[in-house]
C-alpha positions as CSV (number, residue, x, y, z in Angstrom):
1,X,-213.5,99.5,-129.1
2,X,-210.2,99.5,-127.3
3,X,-208.3,96.3,-126.5
4,X,-209.1,96.8,-122.8
5,X,-212.9,97.0,-123.6
6,X,-212.7,93.8,-125.7
7,X,-210.8,92.0,-122.9
8,X,-213.4,93.2,-120.3
9,X,-216.3,92.0,-122.5
10,X,-214.7,88.6,-123.1
11,X,-214.1,88.2,-119.4
12,X,-217.7,89.2,-118.6
13,X,-218.9,86.6,-121.1
14,X,-216.7,83.9,-119.6
15,X,-218.4,84.6,-116.3
16,X,-221.8,84.2,-117.8
17,X,-222.5,87.9,-118.2
18,X,-224.4,89.8,-120.8
19,X,-222.6,92.4,-122.9
20,X,-223.6,95.2,-125.2
21,X,-221.7,95.1,-128.4
22,X,-221.6,97.6,-131.3
23,X,-223.6,96.8,-134.4
24,X,-224.1,99.0,-137.5
25,X,-226.9,101.1,-136.0
26,X,-227.2,100.3,-132.3
27,X,-225.6,98.3,-129.5
28,X,-226.8,94.7,-129.3
29,X,-227.0,92.5,-126.2
30,X,-225.0,89.3,-126.3
31,X,-223.7,86.4,-124.2
32,X,-221.9,83.1,-124.5
33,X,-224.3,80.9,-126.5
34,X,-222.8,77.8,-124.9
35,X,-223.8,79.1,-121.4
36,X,-227.4,78.1,-120.8
37,X,-227.9,80.4,-117.8
38,X,-226.5,83.4,-119.7
39,X,-228.8,82.6,-122.7
40,X,-231.8,82.3,-120.3
41,X,-230.9,85.7,-118.7
42,X,-230.6,87.3,-122.2
43,X,-234.0,85.9,-123.2
44,X,-235.5,87.3,-120.0
45,X,-233.9,90.7,-120.5
46,X,-235.3,90.8,-124.0
47,X,-238.7,89.5,-122.8
48,X,-238.4,86.9,-125.5
49,X,-239.9,83.4,-125.4
50,X,-237.4,80.5,-125.6
51,X,-239.3,79.1,-128.6
52,X,-238.5,82.2,-130.6
53,X,-234.8,81.7,-130.2
54,X,-231.9,84.2,-130.7
55,X,-229.5,85.1,-133.5
56,X,-226.0,83.7,-133.1
57,X,-223.1,85.6,-134.6
58,X,-220.0,83.6,-135.4
59,X,-216.9,84.0,-137.5
60,X,-217.3,80.5,-138.9
61,X,-219.6,77.4,-138.8
62,X,-216.8,75.6,-136.8
63,X,-217.6,77.9,-133.8
64,X,-221.3,77.0,-133.7
65,X,-221.4,73.4,-135.1
66,X,-222.4,72.1,-131.6
67,X,-225.4,74.5,-131.6
68,X,-226.5,73.2,-135.0
69,X,-226.6,69.5,-134.1
70,X,-230.0,68.0,-134.7
71,X,-231.2,70.7,-137.0
72,X,-232.3,70.0,-140.6
């Protein structure tokens, strides 16, 4: 991905948008996991129940500590 594409994706996520990012085999949909409306839109797009959750990708636990609060 070019720098411009990365910046565009980051800006879209800041606005609550959903992006498609490259993975090993396909492009995966993603959003800002701290934006509840974006997460709900992503779940709807995937036709996935809230109870089933989503995978969160992060560079370190520090980035997602707030999402892990209350979990065993």
